[in-house]
C-alpha positions in Angstrom: 121.0 62.5 74.0 123.6 65.6 73.4 122.9 65.5 69.7 118.6 65.6 71.1 119.3 68.6 73.2 121.4 70.4 70.7 118.6 69.8 68.2 115.9 71.3 70.6 118.2 74.7 71.6 118.6 75.4 67.5 114.6 75.1 67.5 114.3 77.0 70.5 116.9 79.7 69.3 115.0 79.4 65.7 111.3 80.3 66.7 113.1 82.8 69.2 113.9 84.6 66.0 111.3 83.8 63.9 108.8 85.2 66.3 110.6 88.4 66.3 110.9 89.2 63.2 107.1 88.6 62.3 104.0 90.5 63.7 101.4 88.9 65.5 97.9 88.8 63.9 94.6 88.2 64.5 91.5 87.8 63.3 89.9 88.1 67.1 92.3 89.5 69.5 90.4 89.2 72.9 87.7 86.4 73.5 84.3 87.2 72.7 81.6 86.8 76.8 77.9 86.3 75.3 76.1 89.0 74.4 79.5 90.8 73.4 80.0 89.8 69.9 78.4 93.3 68.2 80.2 95.7 70.8 83.1 97.2 69.5 84.8 97.7 72.7 84.9 93.8 73.3 87.5 93.9 76.6 85.4 96.5 78.3 81.9 94.4 77.2 83.8 91.3 78.8 84.6 93.0 82.5 81.1 94.5 81.9 79.3 91.1 81.6 81.5 89.1 83.5 81.1 91.8 86.7 77.3 91.0 86.5 78.1 87.5 86.6 80.6 87.5 89.5 77.9 89.8 90.9 74.6 88.1 90.7 76.9 84.4 91.5 77.9 85.8 94.7 75.3 83.9 97.4 73.4 85.3 100.2 75.8 83.5 103.1 78.6 84.7 100.6 77.3 88.3 100.6 76.6 88.1 104.2 80.7 86.6 105.5 81.9 89.5 103.0 80.0 92.3 104.9 81.0 91.7 107.8 84.5 90.3 107.9 85.6 93.8 105.5 87.0 96.7 107.3 86.3 98.9 104.2 83.0 100.2 102.3 84.7 98.6 99.3 85.4 95.1 98.5 87.1 94.2 95.4 87.6 91.1 93.8 90.7 89.9 92.0 90.2 87.3 89.0 92.9 86.4 86.6 91.6 84.6 83.7 93.3 81.9 81.8 91.3 80.8 78.6 92.4 77.2 76.6 92.1 77.3 72.3 88.5 77.1 72.7 87.7 79.7 74.7 86.7 77.5 77.8 87.9 78.5 81.7 91.5 77.0 82.5 90.5 76.0 86.5 93.7 75.3 87.8 95.7 78.0 86.1 92.8 80.8 87.1 92.9 82.7 90.0 90.3 84.6 91.6 90.9 86.2 95.3 89.3 88.8 97.4 90.4 91.8 99.2 87.8 90.4 102.4 90.5 88.4 104.6 89.9 84.2 104.9 87.1 84.6 102.0 89.0 83.6 98.8 88.2 80.1 98.8 84.7 80.8 98.9 85.0 82.3 95.5 86.1 79.3 93.4 83.0 78.0 92.6 82.6 81.1 90.8 85.1 80.2 88.3 83.8 76.3 87.7 80.3 78.2 86.1 81.8 80.6 84.1 79.8 80.9 80.8 81.9 79.5 78.0 83.8 82.2 75.7 84.5 82.7 71.8 88.4 82.4 71.8 90.8 84.2 70.5 91.9 83.7 66.5 94.9 84.2 64.8 95.6 85.3 61.3 94.0 81.4 60.4 91.4 81.3 62.3 92.5 78.6 64.6 92.4 79.3 68.3 94.9 80.8 70.8 95.2 80.4 74.9 94.5 83.9 76.7 94.5 85.3 79.9 92.9 88.3 81.4 92.9 89.8 84.7 89.7 92.1 85.8 89.0 93.3 88.8 85.0 94.0 90.2 84.8 96.3 93.5 81.6 95.8 95.3 79.9 98.7 97.9 78.6 97.9 101.3 75.7 100.5 101.9 75.9 102.3 105.0 73.2 100.2 106.5 76.5 97.4 106.0 73.4 94.8 104.3 73.3 94.9 101.4 76.1 94.8 98.0 76.5 96.9 95.6 78.6 96.7 92.3 80.4 99.1 91.3 80.6 100.3 87.4 83.5 100.9 85.4 85.6 99.8 88.9 89.2 100.6 89.3 91.2 99.2 92.3 93.5 101.8 94.3 96.5 99.1 94.4 96.6 95.6 92.4 98.5 92.8 94.6 101.6 90.9 93.1 99.6 88.1 91.4 97.4 89.5 89.2 100.1 91.6 87.8 100.3 91.5 84.0 104.4 93.0 83.9 106.3 93.6 87.3 107.5 97.1 88.3 111.5 96.9 87.1 113.9 98.2 89.3 117.4 99.4 88.6 119.7 96.5 87.6 117.4 94.0 86.6 116.7 93.2 83.1 113.4 94.7 81.7 112.6 91.8 79.2 112.1 89.4 81.6 109.9 87.1 82.8 107.8 88.1 85.8 109.1 85.4 88.2 113.1 86.8 87.1 111.9 90.2 87.7 110.3 89.6 91.0 113.3 87.9 92.5 115.5 90.4 91.0 113.5 93.1 93.0 113.5 91.2 95.9 117.0 91.2 95.9 117.8 94.8 95.0 115.3 95.9 97.7 117.4 93.3 100.5 120.6 94.5 99.4 119.4 97.8 100.1 117.2 97.0 103.2 121.1 95.7 104.7 123.1 98.5 103.5 121.3 101.1 105.2 118.9 99.4 108.7 120.3 101.1 111.3 121.0 97.6 113.4 123.0 99.4 116.0 119.9 101.3 117.3 118.7 98.0 118.7 121.2 97.6 121.5 120.0 100.8 123.0 116.2 99.7 122.8 115.3 98.2 126.1 112.0 95.9 126.9 112.5 93.9 123.3 111.2 90.4 123.8 114.0 88.1 123.9 114.2 85.7 120.6 113.1 86.4 116.6 111.8 90.2 116.3 110.0 91.8 113.2 110.1 94.6 111.3 106.8 94.4 108.6 107.2 97.3 105.8 104.0 97.8 103.8 104.5 100.3 100.5 103.6 100.9 97.1 104.8 100.9 93.5 103.1 103.6 91.6 102.0 104.3 88.6 105.2 106.4 88.0 107.5 103.6 90.1 107.8 105.7 93.2 108.3 104.0 96.4 105.5 105.8 99.1 104.4 104.2 103.1 101.4 102.6 103.7 102.2 101.1 106.9 104.8 100.4 109.4 104.5 97.3 111.7 107.5 97.0 114.6 107.7 95.9 118.1 108.8 99.7 119.3 108.0 103.2 118.0 111.8 103.9 117.4 112.0 100.5 115.1 109.0 102.0 113.4 110.3 105.5 112.8 113.0 103.7 110.9 111.3 101.3 108.8 109.7 104.6 107.5 112.8 105.7 107.2 114.1 103.4 105.3 110.6 103.4 102.8 111.2 107.3 102.5 115.0 106.6 100.8 114.6 103.3 98.7 115.5 103.6 95.3 111.7 104.1 93.2 111.2 101.8 90.1 112.6 102.4 86.6 108.9 101.3 85.6 105.6 100.8 87.3 104.0 97.5 87.6 100.9 97.4 84.3 98.3 94.8 84.3 96.4 94.9 81.0 99.1 96.8 79.3 98.0 100.2 82.1 100.2 100.9 84.5 99.1 100.4 88.2 99.7 100.9 92.0 101.4 97.9 93.4 101.3 97.1 97.0 104.0 95.4 98.2 105.8 94.5 101.8 109.1 93.6 103.0 110.2 91.6 106.7 112.9 92.6 108.6 113.7 89.8 111.3 116.1 90.2 113.8 117.3 88.3 117.3 117.4 90.0 120.5 119.7 87.6 122.8 119.1 86.7 125.9 121.0 88.7 129.0 123.6 86.0 129.5 123.7 85.1 126.5 124.8 89.1 125.5 127.2 88.8 128.2 128.8 85.8 126.5 129.2 88.0 123.3 130.5 91.0 125.3 133.4 88.8 127.0 134.3 87.7 123.5 134.5 90.5 121.8 136.5 92.1 124.5 138.7 89.1 124.8 
């Protein structure tokens, strides 16, 4: 068993070195959507054709639901496509999501009927599995009855699940996988919160409910890696002010998040939870401190 494990590790090391030395070459670097064969910019053509497909796939009941539940006049549908070596969509590995609450599950059927594409081909014309992230924008008209597709749409913010590369914070390995970068980012930000949150102010605030209380910090990491507050939800205005102070002084990322190689704004939130003891319990705690 030990010998087998060593062989696997050696093979992994050899393959890693080989992939670093040999440049990856493609005869077809991007999947081809039907009708894009003769178009020079295959990626742009894919986004345009797939946007039309998604728009036309929205049935009347789903369009009505999106319009009625949307809090904004623009709706974003985000898709992370995963294609196999034949250019077929891998439904379980792909993901589709809407900016409108409680509608993402309703969109799953769109992936199940996604058209066959021509796959990415390497220099030997072998099919290569790949992925692509796309964002589709739809505008609700002034009467709130009609949904219109927005051409060349670019989202103002992107959620973490659709990032190609995560933002990198100081002390995090730049070339790590996204899961590792996400854990590192969380650790760095939570360490900052623990070190800088002025927890002593909780004792001076009256009227907080007993038990667990929560402060939610909502912010975005922009295209330059700068952190900017978007909202703070807290049970008291002083705690809300403290939340904004924490966000304003957070360390910025060394590099931003990207989608398909382009820097994007990334929406994020951090929860802060604390316990407010019952008055009888507070008295016992004070007595213990005195003794």
